[in-house]
C-alpha positions as CSV (number, residue, x, y, z in Angstrom):
1,X,58.8,105.1,57.8
2,X,58.9,107.1,54.6
3,X,56.3,105.0,52.7
4,X,53.6,105.3,55.3
5,X,54.4,109.0,55.9
6,X,54.0,109.7,52.1
7,X,50.6,107.8,52.1
8,X,49.5,109.9,55.1
9,X,49.9,113.0,53.1
10,X,47.2,111.6,50.7
11,X,44.8,110.0,53.1
12,X,45.2,112.0,56.3
13,X,44.1,110.0,59.4
14,X,42.0,107.4,57.5
15,X,42.8,103.8,58.2
16,X,45.7,102.3,56.2
17,X,46.6,98.6,55.9
18,X,50.1,98.6,57.5
19,X,52.3,95.6,56.9
20,X,55.2,95.3,59.3
21,X,57.3,93.2,61.6
22,X,57.9,92.8,65.4
23,X,60.7,91.0,67.1
24,X,61.1,89.1,70.3
25,X,64.8,89.7,70.9
26,X,66.5,87.7,73.6
27,X,69.9,88.4,75.2
28,X,72.4,85.8,76.5
29,X,70.5,85.8,79.8
30,X,67.3,84.9,78.1
31,X,65.8,88.3,78.8
32,X,63.4,90.0,76.4
33,X,64.0,93.4,74.8
34,X,61.4,96.1,75.2
35,X,61.1,99.8,74.2
36,X,59.2,102.4,76.1
37,X,57.2,104.4,73.5
38,X,57.2,108.1,73.8
39,X,53.8,108.5,72.1
40,X,51.7,106.1,74.2
41,X,54.0,105.9,77.3
42,X,53.7,102.1,77.2
43,X,56.3,99.4,76.8
44,X,56.3,97.5,73.5
45,X,58.3,95.1,71.4
46,X,60.5,96.6,68.7
47,X,58.3,96.8,65.6
48,X,57.5,98.9,62.6
49,X,56.2,99.2,59.1
50,X,57.8,97.6,56.1
51,X,59.5,99.9,53.5
52,X,59.3,99.4,49.7
53,X,61.6,96.6,48.6
54,X,62.3,95.3,52.1
55,X,61.6,91.8,53.2
56,X,59.7,91.3,56.5
57,X,62.8,89.9,58.1
58,X,64.7,93.0,57.0
59,X,62.0,95.1,58.5
60,X,62.3,93.4,61.8
61,X,66.1,93.7,61.8
62,X,66.0,97.4,60.8
63,X,63.3,98.3,63.4
64,X,65.2,96.6,66.2
65,X,68.3,98.5,65.4
66,X,66.6,101.8,64.8
67,X,64.5,101.7,68.0
68,X,67.1,100.1,70.3
69,X,70.6,100.3,68.8
70,X,70.8,96.5,69.1
71,X,72.1,94.3,66.3
72,X,69.9,91.2,66.4
73,X,70.7,87.9,64.5
74,X,69.2,84.5,63.7
75,X,65.7,85.8,62.9
76,X,63.2,83.0,63.0
77,X,59.6,83.4,61.9
78,X,57.0,82.8,64.7
79,X,53.6,83.9,63.4
80,X,51.5,86.5,61.6
81,X,48.9,88.6,63.4
82,X,46.0,90.4,61.6
83,X,42.3,91.0,61.9
84,X,40.0,93.3,63.9
85,X,42.2,93.2,67.1
86,X,45.1,94.6,65.1
87,X,43.3,98.0,64.4
88,X,45.0,100.9,66.2
89,X,44.6,104.7,66.5
90,X,47.7,106.6,67.3
91,X,47.5,109.5,69.7
92,X,47.8,111.9,66.7
93,X,44.7,110.4,65.1
94,X,46.3,108.2,62.4
95,X,44.6,104.8,62.1
96,X,46.1,101.5,60.9
97,X,44.8,98.0,60.3
98,X,48.1,96.1,61.0
99,X,49.4,92.9,59.5
100,X,52.4,92.0,61.7
101,X,55.0,89.2,61.0
102,X,56.5,88.2,64.4
103,X,60.1,87.0,64.6
104,X,62.4,85.7,67.3
105,X,66.0,86.8,67.3
106,X,69.0,87.1,69.6
107,X,71.7,89.6,70.5
108,X,74.9,89.8,72.3
109,X,74.8,93.6,72.4
110,X,74.7,95.2,75.9
111,X,74.6,98.9,74.7
112,X,71.0,100.0,74.4
113,X,70.2,103.3,72.6
114,X,66.6,104.6,72.5
115,X,65.5,106.2,69.2
116,X,65.0,109.9,69.6
117,X,61.4,110.9,69.2
118,X,59.9,107.4,69.2
119,X,61.3,105.6,72.2
120,X,62.5,107.1,75.5
121,X,63.8,103.9,77.2
122,X,65.1,100.5,76.1
123,X,65.5,97.6,78.5
124,X,65.7,93.8,78.8
125,X,63.2,92.1,81.1
126,X,63.2,88.7,82.7
127,X,60.4,86.6,81.3
128,X,58.8,86.2,84.7
129,X,59.0,90.0,85.3
130,X,57.7,91.5,82.0
131,X,56.5,95.1,82.2
132,X,52.8,95.4,83.2
133,X,51.9,98.3,81.0
134,X,52.5,97.2,77.4
135,X,50.9,98.1,74.1
136,X,47.9,96.0,72.9
137,X,49.9,94.8,69.9
138,X,52.7,93.7,72.2
139,X,50.3,91.9,74.5
140,X,48.9,90.0,71.5
141,X,52.3,89.1,70.3
142,X,53.3,87.9,73.8
143,X,50.1,85.8,73.9
144,X,50.7,84.3,70.5
145,X,54.2,83.4,71.5
146,X,52.8,81.9,74.7
147,X,55.0,84.2,76.9
148,X,52.0,85.4,79.0
């Protein structure tokens, strides 16, 4: 997240328009991949901000790997989410107005590796047993994909 971190040095906690991607990653058992965020202590979908020169699909792929250790393939665009409901204040006070491209992807990977400092757990969940405590962004993504 070098680009956003560099901007933060200039604007402090003021709202930034943050363009990024999120991924609905399914395994061979049709379970959905979630990360447990160490900042909010909520479950969420792998997601993050776009870096300079990166496509939104590349962002989704990179974020999935960075946050989970999973190599996802066959990314398919689902929707874009934006607007007032996509505003967020992080626990450290940083604010964003997010524009999130949502993708569906698949993995055969079984090894799950949380990203030190950002995620403390990674797990697949059955669609009928999704975690109850998820981030607002993830809830909106799940609703847009008609999974809840």
